[in-house]
N, C-alpha and C positions, 0 to 999 in steps of 0.2 A: 504494500500500500504506500510506503514512503520511499520506495526505491524505483527510480525510473529504469525502464528496460535498456539493455545494452544495444540492441539492434531492432530493426523493423520500422524505423522512421521513414515517412514519406514526405515529399516536398509540398504537398497540399492536401486539403480535405474538402470533399464535396458532400453536402447534405441536401437531400431533396425528398419530396413526397408527391405522389400523384393526387390530383384534386378529387378523383373518384375512388380513392382507396378506402376500404372499410376501416383501416387502422388509423385514420386521420385523427390528430389531436391538436388542440389550440396551444399546446406548449411543447417545445423541444428541449430536452435536457440531454446534454452530451458532454464529453470531455476527451481530452487527449494529452499525451505527454509530448514534450518538445525538446529538441536539442539544437544548439546554435550551429551555424554553418561550420565553424572551426572545431566543433565537438567539445568545447570547454565548458559550456553551460547547459544545465538540464532544468526542466520545469514541468509543471502540470497546470493545465487550464481547464476550468469547468465553464460551460456555456449554457445559458438559458435564453431561449427566444419565446416570447409570449405573443403568438399571432392573434389571440382573442382580444387584445387591447389596442386595436388600431386607432391612432389619433393623428389626424391630418396626414394620412398616408404613411405613417411611421409606426413601428412596433418596438417595444422595449427589448434590448439585448443586454443581458448581464454577464459579465466576465469575472471570474474569481480565479486567481492564479498564484503560483509560487515558482520562483526561479532561484536556483542555487548557482551563484557566480564563482564558486570555489572549485570548479572542475570535479565535482562529486555528483554521483547519481542519487545521493541521499537527499530526500525532499522533506525530511522531518522539520517541523517549524519550531523555531526558538521564539516563544511569545514575546520576549523582550525586544525583538527586532522586527516586529510586524508593523507595517505602515498601511494605513487605510486612506484611500482617496474617495471622497464623495463629491459628486458634481451636483450643483443645484438643479432643480427641475424647472 
């Protein structure tokens, strides 16, 4: 859970759904691990897209992530080093 994989990274991710699909949901929850191009930084990103809350043609997208800049795949969080950024609505 706190250890990023050694291999299997892909240069991009594509998420989609068919409009007539029975499994359609108004919320997408997903996530992925990431590795920098030079292979020295690892991270984990959680993504939430809420398509049921369309306002002026836009939908909310929430990102929650962690990056280890110390060349380690260990993504365990040190609570004393957590930084939170909140943008006004």
